C-alpha positions in Angstrom: -57.1 -31.6 49.6 -59.3 -31.3 46.4 -58.8 -27.5 46.4 -55.1 -27.7 46.8 -55.0 -30.3 44.0 -56.8 -28.0 41.7 -54.6 -25.0 42.6 -51.5 -26.9 41.9 -52.8 -28.1 38.5 -53.7 -24.6 37.6 -50.3 -23.2 38.6 -48.5 -25.8 36.6 -50.8 -25.2 33.5 -50.0 -21.3 33.8 -46.3 -21.9 34.1 -46.2 -24.2 31.0 -48.2 -21.6 29.1 -46.3 -18.4 30.2 -42.7 -19.7 29.8 -42.4 -19.9 26.1 -44.1 -16.4 26.0 -41.7 -14.8 28.4 -38.7 -16.4 26.8 -39.9 -15.1 23.4 -40.6 -11.8 24.9 -37.1 -11.5 26.5 -35.4 -12.5 23.3 -37.0 -9.5 21.6 -36.2 -7.1 24.5 -32.8 -8.1 25.4 -30.4 -7.8 22.5 -27.6 -10.3 22.1 -24.2 -8.9 22.5 -22.3 -8.6 19.2 -18.5 -8.4 19.1 -17.1 -5.1 17.6 -14.9 -5.8 14.6 -12.7 -3.3 13.0 -13.6 -2.5 9.4 -11.1 -4.3 7.1 -8.7 -2.3 5.1 -8.7 -3.3 1.4 -6.5 -0.5 -0.2 -4.9 -3.1 -2.8 -8.3 -3.3 -4.5 -8.3 0.5 -5.2 -6.4 3.0 -7.3 -3.8 5.0 -5.5 -2.1 8.3 -6.0 1.3 9.1 -4.3 2.9 12.5 -4.2 6.2 13.3 -2.3 9.8 14.3 -2.6 13.3 12.8 -2.7 16.9 13.6 -2.2 18.6 12.7 -5.4 21.7 10.4 -5.2 22.9 11.7 -1.9 26.4 10.2 -2.2 26.8 10.8 -5.9 27.6 13.7 -8.4 23.9 15.0 -8.2 23.8 15.2 -4.4 22.1 18.4 -3.2 19.3 18.2 -5.6 15.6 17.8 -4.5 13.0 16.0 -6.6 9.2 16.3 -6.6 7.7 12.8 -7.1 4.4 11.4 -8.3 3.1 7.9 -8.9 -0.3 6.2 -9.6 -0.8 2.6 -9.0 -3.6 0.2 -10.2 -5.6 -2.2 -8.1 -3.9 -5.5 -7.8 -4.0 -7.4 -11.1 -6.2 -10.3 -9.9 -6.6 -12.4 -6.8 -6.9 -15.7 -5.5 -8.3 -17.6 -2.5 -4.7 -18.4 -1.5 -3.2 -15.4 0.4 0.4 -16.8 -0.4 -0.2 -16.7 -4.2 -1.8 -13.2 -3.7 1.7 -12.0 -2.8 2.9 -12.9 -6.3 0.2 -10.8 -8.0 1.5 -7.2 -8.5 -0.1 -3.8 -9.1 1.0 -1.8 -12.2 2.5 1.7 -11.6 3.5 4.7 -13.7 5.3 7.7 -12.2 7.8 10.5 -12.6 10.4 12.4 -10.7 11.4 16.0 -11.4 14.6 17.7 -10.3 14.0 21.1 -8.9 17.7 22.0 -9.8 17.8 21.0 -13.4 19.5 17.7 -12.8 18.4 14.4 -14.0 14.6 14.0 -14.2 12.8 10.7 -15.2 9.6 9.0 -15.9 9.1 5.3 -15.1 6.6 2.3 -15.2 6.6 -1.2 -13.9 5.0 -3.5 -11.2 4.7 -3.3 -7.4 4.4 -6.1 -5.0 3.0 -5.3 -1.5 3.1 -7.4 1.7 1.0 -6.4 4.7 2.4 -7.2 8.0 -0.7 -5.8 9.7 -3.7 -3.7 8.4 -1.4 -0.7 8.9 2.1 -1.8 8.4 3.3 -2.8 5.0 6.4 -3.2 2.8 6.7 -3.0 -0.9 9.2 -3.8 -3.8 8.9 -2.8 -7.4 10.7 -3.4 -10.7 10.4 -1.7 -14.1 12.1 0.7 -16.4 12.7 4.4 -16.7 13.6 7.0 -19.3 15.5 10.2 -18.4 16.9 13.5 -19.6 20.3 13.1 -17.9 23.8 12.6 -19.2 24.6 9.3 -21.1 28.2 10.0 -22.0 31.6 9.3 -20.3 32.6 12.9 -20.4 30.4 14.8 -18.1 30.0 18.5 -19.2 28.5 19.7 -15.9 30.2 18.7 -12.8 27.1 17.6 -10.9 25.8 15.3 -13.6 26.0 11.5 -13.4 27.1 9.4 -16.4 24.2 7.2 -16.7 25.2 5.4 -19.9 22.0 5.1 -21.7 18.3 5.6 -21.7 16.1 3.7 -20.8 17.4 2.3 -17.4 16.2 -0.3 -15.2 14.4 0.9 -11.9 13.9 -0.9 -8.7 12.6 0.4 -5.5 11.8 -0.8 -1.8 9.3 1.0 0.6 8.1 0.7 4.2 4.7 2.3 4.9 2.0 2.9 7.4 -1.8 3.2 6.6 -3.8 5.7 8.7 -7.0 4.6 7.0 -8.1 2.8 4.0 -7.6 5.9 1.9 -4.4 7.5 3.5 -0.8 6.2 4.0 2.7 7.3 4.2 5.8 5.5 3.1 9.7 6.0 3.0 11.1 4.8 -0.3 14.7 4.0 -1.7 14.8 3.8 -5.4 17.8 2.8 -7.8 18.2 3.4 -11.5 20.9 1.9 -13.6 21.6 0.0 -16.9 22.9 -3.2 -15.3 26.2 -2.8 -17.1 24.6 -3.1 -20.4 25.9 0.3 -21.6 29.4 1.9 -21.6 28.8 3.9 -18.5 26.7 2.8 -15.5 27.0 5.4 -12.7 23.4 5.0 -11.8 21.1 7.0 -9.4 20.0 6.1 -5.9 17.3 8.4 -4.3 15.7 8.4 -0.9 12.4 10.0 -0.2 8.9 10.1 1.4 5.5 9.9 -0.2 2.1 10.4 0.9 -0.5 8.0 -0.7 -4.2 8.4 -1.3 -6.4 5.3 -2.4 -9.6 5.9 -4.2 
């Protein structure tokens, strides 16, 4: 009985001594599973260059003209902790569109607002002004010219885009230029195109 009592006491003491050491050893040898998280896309905090092409005014006098387009956007002009208020903060943009047929070309600047449905899918709206080299008179001397009334013009655009990575995206864009009836003529231009974007 005395031997059995001593053995049970020794086993209990060894178990009490070994258990914390074993637990600590296992914690260093068996890594805790960590969730795999996708890297967040934050393109709105970067500069962005966009290049592409557009069909000029498909239903107007300058239809059949193809334009080469380029645009650069700044990072978002500030941020807040409120995601709803962030939607009201735009990026600044400046760009241009050159007709390959010698029709109306223009340069423009303004602001762009972006809404992300997901990390990949987004929509945009922009507003600003443009200057052009097209016709401003009622009498059009070339049959495929639009009577734009004056320069500068207002410019608005809307885009739907898809981000492949934080750096690369593609978007379809519709843009409209007009003087909002402030000049004697206001035929306007509506162009439809595709652009590839690179954020850096």
